[in-house]
Structures are given as structure tokens and as C-alpha cells.
LOLUMNU-763663 format. One record per residue (C-alpha): residue number from 1; residue in one letter; chain; x, y, z. Coordinates in nm, 2 decimals. Example, Ala and Ser with C-alpha at 12.3 -4.5 7.8 and 13.67 -1.06 7.14 Angstrom:
{rec 1; 'a'; 'A'; {1.23; -0.45; 0.78}}
{rec 2; 's'; 'A'; {1.37; -0.11; 0.71}}
END
This chain:
{rec 1; 'x'; 'A'; {0.11; 5.53; 0.06}}
{rec 2; 'x'; 'A'; {-0.22; 5.45; -0.12}}
{rec 3; 'x'; 'A'; {-0.04; 5.27; -0.40}}
{rec 4; 'x'; 'A'; {0.15; 5.05; -0.16}}
{rec 5; 'x'; 'A'; {-0.17; 4.92; 0.00}}
{rec 6; 'x'; 'A'; {-0.32; 4.86; -0.35}}
{rec 7; 'x'; 'A'; {-0.02; 4.64; -0.45}}
{rec 8; 'x'; 'A'; {-0.02; 4.45; -0.12}}
{rec 9; 'x'; 'A'; {-0.40; 4.38; -0.16}}
{rec 10; 'x'; 'A'; {-0.34; 4.25; -0.52}}
{rec 11; 'x'; 'A'; {-0.05; 4.03; -0.40}}
{rec 12; 'x'; 'A'; {-0.27; 3.89; -0.12}}
{rec 13; 'x'; 'A'; {-0.55; 3.81; -0.36}}
{rec 14; 'x'; 'A'; {-0.31; 3.63; -0.60}}
{rec 15; 'x'; 'A'; {-0.17; 3.43; -0.31}}
{rec 16; 'x'; 'A'; {-0.52; 3.33; -0.20}}
{rec 17; 'x'; 'A'; {-0.61; 3.23; -0.55}}
{rec 18; 'x'; 'A'; {-0.29; 3.02; -0.59}}
{rec 19; 'x'; 'A'; {-0.37; 2.84; -0.26}}
{rec 20; 'x'; 'A'; {-0.73; 2.77; -0.37}}
{rec 21; 'x'; 'A'; {-0.60; 2.63; -0.70}}
{rec 22; 'x'; 'A'; {-0.34; 2.41; -0.52}}
{rec 23; 'x'; 'A'; {-0.61; 2.28; -0.28}}
{rec 24; 'x'; 'A'; {-0.85; 2.21; -0.56}}
{rec 25; 'x'; 'A'; {-0.60; 2.01; -0.76}}
{rec 26; 'x'; 'A'; {-0.50; 1.81; -0.45}}
{rec 27; 'x'; 'A'; {-0.86; 1.75; -0.35}}
{rec 28; 'x'; 'A'; {-0.99; 1.64; -0.69}}
{rec 29; 'x'; 'A'; {-1.06; 1.27; -0.72}}
{rec 30; 'x'; 'A'; {-0.79; 1.04; -0.84}}
{rec 31; 'x'; 'A'; {-1.03; 0.80; -1.03}}
{rec 32; 'x'; 'A'; {-0.77; 0.52; -1.04}}
{rec 33; 'x'; 'A'; {-1.02; 0.27; -0.91}}
{rec 34; 'x'; 'A'; {-1.29; 0.39; -1.14}}
{rec 35; 'x'; 'A'; {-1.06; 0.35; -1.43}}
{rec 36; 'x'; 'A'; {-0.96; -0.01; -1.32}}
{rec 37; 'x'; 'A'; {-1.28; -0.18; -1.21}}
{rec 38; 'x'; 'A'; {-1.27; -0.53; -1.07}}
{rec 39; 'x'; 'A'; {-1.37; -0.77; -1.35}}
{rec 40; 'x'; 'A'; {-1.66; -1.01; -1.29}}
{rec 41; 'x'; 'A'; {-1.53; -1.35; -1.18}}
{rec 42; 'x'; 'A'; {-1.20; -1.23; -1.05}}
{rec 43; 'x'; 'A'; {-1.13; -1.40; -0.71}}
{rec 44; 'x'; 'A'; {-0.98; -1.17; -0.45}}
{rec 45; 'x'; 'A'; {-0.94; -1.14; -0.07}}
{rec 46; 'x'; 'A'; {-1.07; -0.87; 0.15}}
{rec 47; 'x'; 'A'; {-0.83; -0.71; 0.40}}
{rec 48; 'x'; 'A'; {-0.91; -0.81; 0.76}}
{rec 49; 'x'; 'A'; {-1.10; -0.54; 0.96}}
{rec 50; 'x'; 'A'; {-1.15; -0.52; 1.33}}
{rec 51; 'x'; 'A'; {-0.97; -0.52; 1.66}}
{rec 52; 'x'; 'A'; {-0.84; -0.88; 1.65}}
{rec 53; 'x'; 'A'; {-0.47; -0.90; 1.71}}
{rec 54; 'x'; 'A'; {-0.43; -1.25; 1.57}}
{rec 55; 'x'; 'A'; {-0.41; -1.32; 1.20}}
{rec 56; 'x'; 'A'; {-0.67; -1.56; 1.06}}
{rec 57; 'x'; 'A'; {-0.52; -1.89; 0.93}}
{rec 58; 'x'; 'A'; {-0.47; -1.91; 0.56}}
{rec 59; 'x'; 'A'; {-0.57; -2.26; 0.46}}
{rec 60; 'x'; 'A'; {-0.48; -2.23; 0.10}}
{rec 61; 'x'; 'A'; {-0.10; -2.27; 0.15}}
{rec 62; 'x'; 'A'; {0.05; -2.45; 0.45}}
{rec 63; 'x'; 'A'; {0.40; -2.31; 0.36}}
{rec 64; 'x'; 'A'; {0.31; -1.94; 0.38}}
{rec 65; 'x'; 'A'; {0.05; -1.70; 0.50}}
{rec 66; 'x'; 'A'; {0.00; -1.34; 0.39}}
{rec 67; 'x'; 'A'; {-0.27; -1.14; 0.57}}
{rec 68; 'x'; 'A'; {-0.36; -0.78; 0.48}}
{rec 69; 'x'; 'A'; {-0.53; -0.57; 0.75}}
{rec 70; 'x'; 'A'; {-0.72; -0.24; 0.71}}
{rec 71; 'x'; 'A'; {-0.55; 0.02; 0.92}}
{rec 72; 'x'; 'A'; {-0.65; 0.37; 1.04}}
{rec 73; 'x'; 'A'; {-0.78; 0.50; 0.70}}
{rec 74; 'x'; 'A'; {-0.87; 0.38; 0.36}}
{rec 75; 'x'; 'A'; {-0.55; 0.30; 0.16}}
{rec 76; 'x'; 'A'; {-0.34; 0.25; 0.48}}
{rec 77; 'x'; 'A'; {-0.27; -0.12; 0.55}}
{rec 78; 'x'; 'A'; {-0.08; -0.35; 0.77}}
{rec 79; 'x'; 'A'; {0.04; -0.70; 0.68}}
{rec 80; 'x'; 'A'; {0.14; -1.01; 0.86}}
{rec 81; 'x'; 'A'; {0.35; -1.27; 0.69}}
{rec 82; 'x'; 'A'; {0.44; -1.63; 0.79}}
{rec 83; 'x'; 'A'; {0.69; -1.84; 0.60}}
{rec 84; 'x'; 'A'; {0.92; -2.14; 0.63}}
{rec 85; 'x'; 'A'; {1.30; -2.15; 0.66}}
{rec 86; 'x'; 'A'; {1.49; -1.85; 0.52}}
{rec 87; 'x'; 'A'; {1.84; -1.70; 0.56}}
{rec 88; 'x'; 'A'; {1.88; -1.35; 0.70}}
{rec 89; 'x'; 'A'; {1.76; -1.07; 0.48}}
{rec 90; 'x'; 'A'; {1.47; -0.84; 0.41}}
{rec 91; 'x'; 'A'; {1.11; -0.91; 0.36}}
{rec 92; 'x'; 'A'; {0.92; -0.64; 0.16}}
{rec 93; 'x'; 'A'; {0.61; -0.59; -0.06}}
{rec 94; 'x'; 'A'; {0.56; -0.50; -0.43}}
{rec 95; 'x'; 'A'; {0.20; -0.42; -0.53}}
{rec 96; 'x'; 'A'; {0.05; -0.41; -0.88}}
{rec 97; 'x'; 'A'; {-0.30; -0.33; -1.01}}
{rec 98; 'x'; 'A'; {-0.42; -0.68; -1.09}}
{rec 99; 'x'; 'A'; {-0.58; -0.64; -1.44}}
{rec 100; 'x'; 'A'; {-0.32; -0.42; -1.61}}
{rec 101; 'x'; 'A'; {-0.01; -0.50; -1.40}}
{rec 102; 'x'; 'A'; {0.04; -0.13; -1.31}}
{rec 103; 'x'; 'A'; {0.30; -0.09; -1.03}}
{rec 104; 'x'; 'A'; {0.15; 0.08; -0.72}}
{rec 105; 'x'; 'A'; {0.34; 0.33; -0.50}}
{rec 106; 'x'; 'A'; {0.67; 0.16; -0.58}}
{rec 107; 'x'; 'A'; {0.93; 0.33; -0.37}}
{rec 108; 'x'; 'A'; {0.69; 0.41; -0.08}}
{rec 109; 'x'; 'A'; {0.56; 0.05; -0.04}}
{rec 110; 'x'; 'A'; {0.91; -0.11; -0.07}}
{rec 111; 'x'; 'A'; {1.05; 0.12; 0.19}}
{rec 112; 'x'; 'A'; {0.76; 0.12; 0.43}}
{rec 113; 'x'; 'A'; {0.69; -0.25; 0.41}}
{rec 114; 'x'; 'A'; {1.05; -0.37; 0.46}}
{rec 115; 'x'; 'A'; {1.13; -0.58; 0.76}}
{rec 116; 'x'; 'A'; {1.48; -0.71; 0.84}}
{rec 117; 'x'; 'A'; {1.47; -1.08; 0.95}}
{rec 118; 'x'; 'A'; {1.73; -1.31; 1.10}}
{rec 119; 'x'; 'A'; {1.76; -1.66; 0.95}}
{rec 120; 'x'; 'A'; {1.48; -1.90; 1.04}}
{rec 121; 'x'; 'A'; {1.48; -2.28; 1.07}}
{rec 122; 'x'; 'A'; {1.10; -2.34; 1.05}}
{rec 123; 'x'; 'A'; {0.76; -2.20; 0.96}}
{rec 124; 'x'; 'A'; {0.72; -1.88; 1.17}}
{rec 125; 'x'; 'A'; {0.58; -1.53; 1.17}}
{rec 126; 'x'; 'A'; {0.83; -1.30; 1.00}}
{rec 127; 'x'; 'A'; {0.63; -0.98; 0.98}}
{rec 128; 'x'; 'A'; {0.38; -0.85; 1.24}}
{rec 129; 'x'; 'A'; {0.15; -0.56; 1.15}}
{rec 130; 'x'; 'A'; {0.40; -0.37; 0.93}}
{rec 131; 'x'; 'A'; {0.22; -0.06; 0.79}}
{rec 132; 'x'; 'A'; {0.23; 0.07; 0.43}}
{rec 133; 'x'; 'A'; {0.01; 0.28; 0.21}}
{rec 134; 'x'; 'A'; {-0.13; 0.26; -0.14}}
{rec 135; 'x'; 'A'; {-0.17; 0.61; -0.29}}
{rec 136; 'x'; 'A'; {-0.34; 0.53; -0.62}}
{rec 137; 'x'; 'A'; {-0.71; 0.58; -0.60}}
{rec 138; 'x'; 'A'; {-0.94; 0.73; -0.34}}
{rec 139; 'x'; 'A'; {-1.13; 0.61; -0.03}}
{rec 140; 'x'; 'A'; {-1.41; 0.36; -0.12}}
{rec 141; 'x'; 'A'; {-1.29; 0.36; -0.48}}
{rec 142; 'x'; 'A'; {-1.20; -0.01; -0.48}}
{rec 143; 'x'; 'A'; {-0.99; -0.21; -0.73}}
{rec 144; 'x'; 'A'; {-0.79; -0.54; -0.74}}
{rec 145; 'x'; 'A'; {-0.43; -0.53; -0.64}}
{rec 146; 'x'; 'A'; {-0.18; -0.82; -0.65}}
{rec 147; 'x'; 'A'; {0.02; -0.80; -0.33}}
{rec 148; 'x'; 'A'; {0.36; -0.98; -0.37}}
{rec 149; 'x'; 'A'; {0.59; -1.07; -0.08}}
{rec 150; 'x'; 'A'; {0.96; -1.05; -0.17}}
{rec 151; 'x'; 'A'; {1.28; -1.16; 0.00}}
{rec 152; 'x'; 'A'; {1.63; -1.01; -0.04}}
{rec 153; 'x'; 'A'; {1.90; -1.23; 0.09}}
{rec 154; 'x'; 'A'; {2.15; -1.04; 0.31}}
{rec 155; 'x'; 'A'; {2.45; -1.24; 0.20}}
{rec 156; 'x'; 'A'; {2.39; -1.25; -0.18}}
{rec 157; 'x'; 'A'; {2.16; -0.94; -0.22}}
{rec 158; 'x'; 'A'; {1.95; -1.16; -0.46}}
{rec 159; 'x'; 'A'; {1.57; -1.11; -0.46}}
{rec 160; 'x'; 'A'; {1.30; -1.36; -0.51}}
{rec 161; 'x'; 'A'; {0.92; -1.35; -0.48}}
{rec 162; 'x'; 'A'; {0.78; -1.57; -0.20}}
{rec 163; 'x'; 'A'; {0.41; -1.53; -0.23}}
{rec 164; 'x'; 'A'; {0.14; -1.33; -0.41}}
{rec 165; 'x'; 'A'; {-0.23; -1.27; -0.33}}
{rec 166; 'x'; 'A'; {-0.50; -1.06; -0.49}}
{rec 167; 'x'; 'A'; {-0.68; -0.82; -0.25}}
{rec 168; 'x'; 'A'; {-0.95; -0.56; -0.30}}
{rec 169; 'x'; 'A'; {-0.78; -0.23; -0.21}}
{rec 170; 'x'; 'A'; {-0.85; 0.15; -0.21}}
{rec 171; 'x'; 'A'; {-0.61; 0.44; -0.23}}
{rec 172; 'x'; 'A'; {-0.52; 0.68; 0.04}}
{rec 173; 'x'; 'A'; {-0.65; 1.03; -0.03}}
{rec 174; 'x'; 'A'; {-0.36; 1.27; 0.02}}
END
């Protein structure tokens, strides 16, 4: 009977050590932002913060408007997108670290940011506060990311980039 408790005690200690090691590796900093600092002179946009429900007007391009919003935590974003006439299809994002062109959270962003649209005849809002997350990096570890808006035509399945903008982003700590 004494040997059984001894073995159970050792197994419990090993399980606790394994859990601590898993937690430690998950809780350690990502350092993606530290390894990709924003270069001096690079022009970038800041995500909109606050309770406003209306996207600010993007005066740089009268044919499109991409607005990135901070959401509930660092690395979690929403986006609004306005564009001119398009056939039916899907709007989605692709994101890249701006200085080295490193793809960011490829599958997650494309899936979470996707919005199906009907054909449009004029400039209109196509995406309203669609949420997505960037996982590379940690909270308050900022770097520059190129946010690209893509369109996939429902009839031809062909994809094309509509707009791109550079934003200062941070990663979501998992």
C-alpha cells in the first residue's frame, strides 16, 4: 500500500511540472515586435480607438476607405471597408509585417475577416466592424503591418487586391 502512494505522488509531481513548463512556454514573450521595429520615417496609420460607431472619412482615396479599429484587447481588431462597384463575392484581409513582408496569421485572418457581399453598383460600405486577430507579437509590442483588402469574385473565383494601408499593430497574447 505504501508503494502505491509513493508512485501516485511521483506521478502528480511530474504532471504539475509538465503543466508549469507548458504554461511557462506559452506565457513567455513572443518578441515579434521587438525583432521588427518600426523604421524611422515610415508613415503608418493608427487603429481607431473609442466608442464611436462611425468610421472616420479617409480623405486619401475617394474610391475606397479602409478603417482599422482597436477591439477588446491588444491584437484584436475590427475593420470597416468602403468601395465602389463590385460583383458578388468575398472581401477578406491579408496582413504582412511591413518591413520584411512576413505573412501574419495567414489562415486565421483570411477566415475571420471574410465577408460575403452581393454585387454593388456604387461606392458603399461593404464591411462593418468585422473582427480578426493578429497573433504575432505581444500586447504593447508594436510593429508596422501592411493590411491588404482582397476580393474573390463569386463567379470566376479570381482574387485581386483592392486596397492596402500600413498600420501600427500589436499581437494578441495567447
